[in-house]
VEXLUM-396031 format. One line per field, with one value per residue (C-alpha): x, y, z. Coordinates in steps of 0.2 Angstrom, whole numbers, always signed. Layout:
N
px = X|...;
py = Y|...;
pz = Z|...;
end
This chain:
172
px = -28|-35|-30|-42|-56|-52|-54|-72|-68|-76|-74|-59|-58|-42|-40|-42|-28|-17|-19|-15|+1|+7|+3|+14|+27|+29|+29|+13|+21|+18|+34|+31|+25|+32|+14|+9|-5|-18|-29|-44|-35|-33|-49|-61|-77|-66|-48|-34|-22|-24|-14|-4|+7|+25|+28|+12|+2|+0|+19|+24|+8|+14|+0|+8|+11|+30|+24|+12|+14|+2|+1|-9|-23|-19|-1|-5|-17|-7|+11|+16|+2|+7|+25|+38|+44|+61|+53|+41|+53|+72|+81|+68|+72|+60|+69|+82|+69|+58|+72|+76|+58|+58|+74|+65|+52|+52|+46|+50|+47|+57|+73|+63|+53|+68|+75|+58|+58|+76|+72|+75|+67|+50|+56|+62|+78|+68|+53|+63|+57|+38|+39|+53|+44|+28|+37|+46|+29|+21|+35|+33|+14|+15|+28|+16|+1|+11|+16|-2|-9|+4|-2|-20|-17|-3|+13|+19|+22|+12|+18|+27|+36|+27|+24|+6|+7|+15|+18|+22|+39|+30|+36|+20;
py = -113|-108|-90|-92|-98|-84|-71|-77|-90|-105|-118|-113|-120|-127|-110|-101|-112|-109|-90|-91|-101|-90|-75|-82|-87|-69|-62|-52|-43|-42|-47|-36|-20|-21|-17|-24|-37|-35|-50|-41|-36|-55|-62|-48|-45|-37|-43|-32|-46|-63|-79|-78|-90|-84|-92|-91|-107|-105|-105|-118|-129|-129|-126|-131|-121|-120|-109|-97|-81|-67|-51|-35|-37|-21|-26|-43|-35|-20|-24|-42|-49|-65|-64|-71|-59|-58|-53|-40|-32|-36|-20|-9|+1|-11|-27|-27|-24|-38|-50|-44|-47|-64|-68|-65|-79|-93|-111|-126|-118|-102|-106|-113|-97|-87|-97|-94|-76|-75|-86|-78|-91|-93|-106|-118|-122|-126|-135|-142|-143|-146|-156|-167|-171|-175|-187|-196|-197|-204|-217|-223|-224|-234|-246|-249|-251|-264|-273|-274|-280|-293|-299|-299|-308|-320|-311|-298|-312|-327|-345|-342|-327|-315|-299|-296|-279|-264|-248|-230|-223|-207|-196|-198;
pz = +148|+165|+160|+145|+157|+169|+155|+151|+138|+147|+133|+123|+106|+98|+89|+105|+113|+98|+99|+117|+115|+101|+112|+126|+114|+107|+124|+120|+106|+87|+79|+64|+72|+90|+97|+113|+111|+125|+128|+122|+106|+102|+109|+110|+99|+85|+87|+81|+80|+72|+68|+52|+43|+43|+26|+17|+17|-2|-4|+9|+12|+30|+42|+58|+74|+68|+54|+63|+73|+78|+68|+68|+55|+46|+44|+36|+24|+19|+21|+23|+12|+4|+6|+18|+31|+22|+6|+14|+26|+22|+18|+27|+43|+52|+47|+61|+75|+68|+69|+86|+92|+85|+94|+110|+106|+119|+117|+106|+89|+93|+83|+68|+68|+68|+53|+44|+47|+40|+25|+8|-2|+6|+18|+5|+14|+30|+22|+8|-10|-11|-27|-21|-5|-13|-26|-11|-2|-18|-20|-2|-3|-19|-12|+4|-8|-18|-2|+4|-13|-13|+4|-3|-19|-16|-20|-33|-46|-51|-52|-68|-61|-71|-62|-57|-47|-55|-46|-52|-47|-42|-56|-67;
end
């Protein structure tokens, strides 16, 4: 973070810090184009590179650091668009070079990002099936809500053992 402050970003925002961490992770190189990313190209008045979701957010709903990298703006808009790297580049002459650059990433998320780049089904095997995850989350939240209501109202059943609290299984 002192590097950000040394480069005239006195109060770095959360987004600035994320960009800086991604810049360090990628060794100052765009994984898609292989272009060197200068500090001013990332933080300048009109940045040439920006943060992008490896697997598009609209497909994965994953907005964490583990699904982000840097990319040249023109490349995002005109080539990668809303596709996974595999879908956008696999089978092209650039593909092997892209994977090789991602293999050079350093940091905790490096291996996960390599798997995402190589994922043929929009990250489904890494993120899991969205619908199944949401149904499991709903089941769990319903059970917790049921337990809480039982605490507030004297149990799930009344004195005659008739159930008073009903919970959806999550498949509604």
